[in-house]
MARSETI-84027 format. One line per field, with one value per residue (C-alpha): residue number from 1; x, y negated, z negated; residue in one letter. Coordinates in steps of 0.02 Angstrom, whole numbers. Layout:
<nodes>
resi: c(NUM, ...)
c1: c(X, ...)
c2: c(Y, ...)
c3: c(Z, ...)
resn: c(a, ...)
</nodes>
This chain:
<nodes>
resi: c(1, 2, 3, 4, 5, 6, 7, 8, 9, 10, 11, 12, 13, 14, 15, 16, 17, 18, 19, 20, 21, 22, 23, 24, 25, 26, 27, 28, 29, 30, 31, 32, 33, 34, 35, 36, 37, 38, 39, 40, 41, 42, 43, 44, 45, 46, 47, 48, 49, 50, 51, 52, 53, 54, 55, 56, 57, 58, 59, 60, 61, 62, 63, 64, 65, 66, 67, 68, 69, 70, 71, 72, 73, 74, 75, 76, 77, 78, 79, 80, 81, 82, 83, 84, 85, 86, 87, 88, 89, 90, 91, 92, 93, 94, 95, 96, 97, 98, 99, 100, 101, 102, 103, 104, 105, 106, 107, 108, 109, 110, 111, 112, 113, 114, 115, 116, 117, 118, 119, 120, 121, 122, 123, 124, 125, 126, 127, 128, 129, 130, 131, 132, 133, 134, 135, 136, 137, 138, 139, 140, 141, 142, 143, 144, 145, 146, 147, 148, 149, 150, 151, 152, 153, 154, 155, 156, 157, 158, 159, 160, 161, 162, 163, 164, 165, 166, 167, 168, 169, 170, 171, 172, 173, 174, 175, 176, 177, 178, 179, 180, 181, 182, 183, 184, 185, 186, 187, 188, 189, 190, 191, 192, 193, 194, 195, 196, 197, 198, 199, 200, 201, 202, 203, 204, 205, 206, 207, 208, 209, 210, 211, 212, 213, 214, 215, 216, 217, 218, 219, 220, 221, 222, 223, 224, 225, 226, 227, 228, 229, 230, 231, 232, 233, 234, 235, 236, 237, 238, 239, 240, 241, 242, 243, 244, 245, 246, 247, 248, 249, 250, 251, 252, 253, 254, 255, 256, 257, 258, 259, 260, 261, 262, 263, 264, 265, 266, 267, 268, 269, 270, 271, 272, 273, 274, 275, 276, 277, 278, 279, 280, 281, 282, 283, 284, 285, 286, 287, 288, 289, 290, 291, 292, 293, 294, 295, 296, 297, 298, 299, 300, 301, 302, 303, 304, 305, 306, 307, 308, 309, 310, 311, 312, 313, 314, 315, 316, 317, 318, 319, 320, 321, 322, 323, 324, 325, 326, 327, 328, 329, 330, 331, 332, 333, 334, 335, 336, 337, 338, 339, 340, 341, 342, 343, 344, 345, 346, 347, 348, 349, 350, 351, 352, 353, 354, 355, 356, 357, 358, 359, 360, 361, 362, 363, 364, 365, 366, 367, 368, 369, 370, 371, 372, 373, 374, 375, 376, 377, 378, 379, 380, 381, 382, 383, 384, 385, 386, 387, 388, 389, 390, 391, 392, 393, 394, 395, 396, 397, 398, 399, 400)
c1: c(6, 67, 112, -13, 79, 83, -49, 72, 165, 0, -33, 146, 101, -50, 19, 162, 68, 185, 343, 386, 313, 380, 534, 621, 798, 912, 1013, 1044, 969, 929, 978, 847, 705, 596, 651, 559, 621, 501, 445, 471, 508, 459, 376, 243, 256, 163, 245, 354, 461, 556, 736, 842, 833, 763, 623, 576, 578, 471, 352, 348, 309, 176, 89, 82, 19, -123, -206, -136, 17, 106, 72, 134, 294, 324, 302, 404, 543, 546, 554, 694, 796, 774, 808, 981, 1025, 1016, 846, 907, 1039, 904, 770, 860, 727, 702, 557, 591, 472, 542, 466, 469, 288, 190, 155, 59, 216, 181, -2, 44, 175, 48, -88, 39, 134, 301, 409, 366, 400, 278, 271, 135, 33, -62, -207, -277, -378, -554, -668, -642, -450, -352, -172, -148, -4, 100, 161, 329, 424, 616, 655, 546, 414, 236, 125, -23, -111, -174, -296, -320, -488, -450, -626, -810, -839, -680, -711, -882, -808, -683, -837, -913, -760, -726, -911, -879, -718, -799, -952, -885, -719, -827, -928, -833, -763, -578, -616, -614, -496, -534, -408, -420, -476, -334, -394, -523, -540, -486, -318, -307, -464, -449, -519, -384, -417, -276, -298, -197, -69, -118, 20, 7, 189, 160, -9, -66, -212, -387, -444, -619, -688, -611, -684, -863, -861, -799, -923, -1060, -998, -1000, -1171, -1237, -1141, -1286, -1416, -1518, -1703, -1795, -1887, -1929, -1796, -1914, -1936, -1751, -1633, -1529, -1675, -1710, -1517, -1530, -1698, -1609, -1449, -1575, -1664, -1502, -1434, -1437, -1555, -1450, -1470, -1374, -1480, -1644, -1580, -1540, -1710, -1801, -1694, -1739, -1924, -1928, -1817, -1936, -2084, -2015, -2109, -1978, -1905, -1721, -1599, -1520, -1391, -1232, -1096, -905, -966, -794, -721, -580, -429, -334, -407, -404, -275, -266, -156, -167, -342, -421, -452, -381, -500, -470, -550, -714, -768, -923, -991, -1188, -1326, -1494, -1416, -1452, -1329, -1214, -1156, -991, -957, -1005, -903, -756, -762, -810, -678, -546, -577, -631, -448, -398, -545, -692, -809, -988, -928, -884, -1049, -1138, -1031, -1065, -1260, -1229, -1155, -1237, -1344, -1206, -1102, -1224, -1284, -1169, -1236, -1411, -1488, -1610, -1585, -1718, -1652, -1480, -1539, -1620, -1481, -1362, -1476, -1473, -1287, -1272, -1397, -1294, -1129, -1200, -1269, -1125, -1011, -1137, -1174, -987, -957, -827, -820, -767, -621, -549, -591, -592, -757, -847, -920, -1068, -1159, -1038, -997, -1132, -1296, -1341, -1313, -1407, -1553, -1568, -1555, -1710, -1810, -1777, -1843, -1999, -2155, -2244, -2404, -2547, -2425, -2424, -2260, -2281)
c2: c(5, -171, -288, -441, -608, -709, -838, -996, -963, -971, -1128, -1203, -1148, -1245, -1411, -1414, -1368, -1406, -1318, -1151, -1019, -1034, -923, -848, -845, -836, -956, -1094, -1255, -1291, -1462, -1569, -1458, -1447, -1312, -1244, -1134, -980, -947, -792, -731, -765, -598, -646, -836, -926, -1092, -1160, -1306, -1441, -1394, -1493, -1486, -1646, -1627, -1448, -1485, -1630, -1532, -1389, -1524, -1598, -1423, -1402, -1248, -1233, -1068, -993, -999, -875, -985, -1147, -1072, -993, -1155, -1251, -1121, -1133, -1320, -1315, -1206, -1314, -1478, -1386, -1357, -1163, -1140, -1131, -998, -880, -903, -870, -851, -1010, -1047, -1166, -1256, -1360, -1460, -1642, -1674, -1735, -1644, -1657, -1753, -1892, -1901, -1918, -2039, -2142, -2129, -2174, -2299, -2225, -2080, -1913, -1737, -1596, -1426, -1308, -1188, -1040, -980, -802, -744, -818, -896, -1068, -1054, -1185, -1267, -1385, -1492, -1589, -1751, -1822, -1983, -1971, -1953, -1815, -1917, -1857, -1972, -1871, -1709, -1672, -1531, -1479, -1392, -1258, -1184, -1259, -1204, -1288, -1446, -1447, -1446, -1580, -1699, -1651, -1690, -1855, -1914, -1841, -1947, -2097, -2086, -2018, -2122, -2293, -2210, -2100, -2179, -2163, -1990, -1918, -1965, -1934, -1946, -2096, -2053, -2111, -2045, -1931, -1895, -1779, -1745, -1621, -1552, -1528, -1612, -1687, -1763, -1856, -1902, -1977, -1867, -1860, -1846, -1664, -1642, -1737, -1652, -1509, -1383, -1464, -1414, -1344, -1496, -1600, -1493, -1498, -1688, -1714, -1584, -1688, -1843, -1783, -1704, -1874, -1979, -2015, -1996, -1839, -1775, -1629, -1512, -1336, -1246, -1223, -1403, -1439, -1487, -1337, -1221, -1303, -1269, -1091, -1054, -1134, -1015, -872, -921, -921, -762, -592, -461, -363, -263, -394, -525, -431, -419, -601, -653, -547, -633, -804, -755, -720, -876, -976, -916, -999, -1147, -1204, -1386, -1390, -1549, -1565, -1677, -1670, -1546, -1533, -1373, -1287, -1330, -1205, -1200, -1230, -1387, -1492, -1551, -1657, -1815, -1939, -1906, -1893, -1761, -1758, -1667, -1621, -1514, -1592, -1493, -1407, -1574, -1572, -1661, -1591, -1441, -1369, -1456, -1317, -1249, -1329, -1257, -1076, -1083, -1133, -994, -864, -902, -897, -722, -656, -690, -542, -444, -445, -322, -318, -343, -524, -595, -490, -570, -739, -710, -638, -803, -930, -995, -1046, -1087, -1232, -1282, -1436, -1489, -1513, -1357, -1240, -1045, -1045, -1171, -1099, -926, -990, -1108, -946, -849, -984, -1007, -823, -852, -1011, -896, -747, -855, -948, -799, -705, -870, -894, -705, -695, -515, -516, -641, -508, -617, -504, -589, -555, -385, -462, -299, -210, -335, -482, -419, -285, -405, -526, -410, -343, -531, -586, -430, -488, -670, -705, -688, -839, -882, -773, -640, -466, -366, -176)
c3: c(4, 49, -95, -96, -73, -238, -245, -272, -104, -6, -100, -54, 136, 128, 42, 151, 310, 455, 390, 399, 266, 97, 83, -70, -102, -258, -352, -235, -177, 17, 80, 162, 89, -60, -176, -323, -473, -491, -657, -716, -532, -359, -349, -479, -511, -647, -625, -470, -560, -452, -451, -585, -773, -808, -685, -731, -922, -890, -801, -922, -1060, -957, -945, -1140, -1177, -1312, -1260, -1410, -1532, -1425, -1268, -1334, -1402, -1233, -1140, -1268, -1265, -1074, -1079, -1202, -1085, -939, -1048, -1093, -928, -927, -871, -690, -734, -817, -687, -519, -391, -277, -155, -24, 97, 240, 386, 445, 433, 290, 141, -28, -101, 39, -5, -202, -177, -75, -221, -353, -260, -292, -258, -347, -379, -427, -514, -475, -591, -553, -680, -671, -530, -528, -400, -450, -446, -376, -388, -524, -492, -617, -540, -601, -571, -525, -710, -746, -836, -815, -701, -663, -634, -465, -415, -240, -183, -44, -53, -48, -231, -297, -174, -262, -435, -401, -365, -514, -627, -529, -566, -750, -776, -711, -813, -977, -993, -1030, -1150, -1262, -1423, -1492, -1548, -1375, -1260, -1074, -935, -812, -639, -518, -355, -274, -82, 57, 117, 280, 246, 71, -84, -186, -365, -458, -642, -778, -861, -1056, -1188, -1223, -1263, -1432, -1473, -1565, -1590, -1632, -1794, -1813, -1908, -1775, -1645, -1698, -1723, -1540, -1479, -1557, -1481, -1296, -1317, -1358, -1250, -1125, -1266, -1325, -1318, -1388, -1267, -1245, -1149, -1004, -971, -988, -842, -887, -861, -684, -638, -695, -587, -441, -468, -468, -322, -229, -286, -188, -263, -371, -530, -621, -546, -584, -775, -778, -710, -842, -987, -902, -903, -1084, -1136, -1011, -1131, -1298, -1354, -1486, -1438, -1436, -1448, -1278, -1222, -1118, -1117, -1044, -976, -996, -1157, -1218, -1323, -1173, -1107, -1267, -1393, -1554, -1559, -1709, -1754, -1570, -1454, -1292, -1168, -982, -853, -833, -679, -756, -835, -852, -941, -1006, -1095, -1262, -1393, -1454, -1285, -1285, -1463, -1416, -1246, -1346, -1456, -1341, -1219, -1341, -1382, -1197, -1154, -1250, -1268, -1147, -1210, -1258, -1450, -1416, -1359, -1490, -1624, -1562, -1577, -1744, -1819, -1699, -1844, -1963, -1814, -1743, -1915, -1922, -1769, -1851, -1769, -1877, -1868, -1747, -1632, -1645, -1588, -1435, -1396, -1415, -1284, -1169, -1165, -1114, -989, -925, -930, -846, -709, -668, -650, -537, -442, -424, -383, -508, -485, -313, -355, -475, -627, -786, -839, -668, -715, -819, -796, -908, -1058, -1046, -984, -1095, -1245, -1166, -1135, -1307, -1381, -1280, -1327, -1508, -1485, -1575, -1455, -1416, -1503, -1436, -1358, -1448, -1457, -1447)
resn: c(m, t, a, r, r, p, y, l, l, d, v, v, d, a, l, w, p, s, g, p, s, a, r, i, h, r, g, q, t, v, r, e, a, t, t, f, v, a, v, p, t, a, g, a, p, r, l, l, l, p, a, g, g, a, l, a, a, g, a, v, r, a, y, g, g, h, a, s, r, t, a, r, w, r, m, r, g, t, g, a, l, f, a, l, g, v, g, g, l, l, f, r, d, r, v, t, v, g, g, d, s, e, s, v, l, d, e, l, a, r, v, l, d, e, p, v, h, v, a, l, r, a, g, p, p, r, a, n, r, k, p, v, l, a, v, l, d, e, g, g, r, p, l, a, f, a, k, v, g, l, t, p, l, t, a, d, l, l, a, v, e, a, s, a, l, t, g, v, a, g, k, a, s, d, l, v, r, v, p, r, l, l, h, h, g, t, w, r, d, m, a, i, l, v, q, e, a, l, p, v, d, r, s, g, a, v, s, d, a, l, l, v, r, a, v, g, e, i, a, s, v, q, g, t, a, m, t, p, w, a, g, s, q, h, a, e, h, i, r, g, r, l, a, r, m, a, r, t, p, e, a, a, m, l, a, e, a, v, e, r, l, n, a, s, r, e, a, l, p, v, g, c, w, h, g, d, w, t, p, w, n, c, a, s, l, d, g, s, v, l, l, w, d, w, e, r, f, d, t, g, v, p, i, g, f, d, l, l, h, h, d, l, q, s, v, l, a, t, d, c, s, p, a, r, p, a, a, l, l, a, t, v, a, s, r, l, s, p, l, g, l, t, p, g, q, a, t, l, t, g, v, a, y, l, v, e, l, a, s, r, y, l, a, d, d, q, a, a, a, g, a, s, v, g, d, v, g, r, w, l, l, p, v, l, t, r, a, v, r, d, l, p, a, p, r, g, e, m, t, s)
</nodes>
């Protein structure tokens, strides 16, 4: 079986479109070309860093690493190696792109009005996977982050993020710091978004108390309301996703869950949510929360979604099993109590959140993209099906 070409090498070919395909070599820098250091190897790179100790160290510091304590130490250790000048000796693989025509470097230099260098990072396989470029000045100082939408889905997500950064930035208080939007447009038929680089190199993990406060602020950034789930904007979005889905057993299970949730009469507090709040896209600095990756921002959703998403995603990274959403539902009342939800409201919110997650993964076809969470019929829908059966029956409806 032929080994699949690494994702980041395909990305480099797209961003340097008129040169020869990216080529791999060992240990030396090629003149009159853009050369990256592959970390850990060119056969399976997680990072492509600009050649040069200060540039590489600056890129690693810009990416930070807040997914876990292990990830933070790994990133900081890698950055220290390059700052000491030995990173290039330990990581010997190089990826070089040439060509005289315009590349993404030229576009970013125009946007930021100065010469730039870039690093590239690859996330895990997902339908919404996209290159994230750390943009650096000549001395290795982070200037910005750039995202490139290579597919219709990722282009749509960048449009949502651009709108969110513009709308939320002027309304959040000092508690939540949102990156400034620097540019959103199209380059060579690809969507591109450039935003301010937040100072993650000086930040730390967000405490739970600070997280709850920040979630509450974002929930109310455009006001809040009370409504049964069926009358919410979120319910309308879910019904739209279902209507566009292929008729599969998973879609049928989800539709059944939605029908039962739709029958609930209890009013829920609804507001905004970040949409993909995880430990690796937020950080704490001087009592405030740095928060990025706003591609899933939405309004009219049950308050508490962000808190549940943060908690669930942090454990799914290591254990994508039915036990995880089951545990989330078992503790949902106490978890959402600080946001002012009653136990009944919290239970409905937890079920609605799992509906959101299942419908998102099915609509994006995460299974086909190879995402670990993509097989919702295995780990998520069985838990959701049991949960909706346990919901209190609407008045006038008898259960058997």
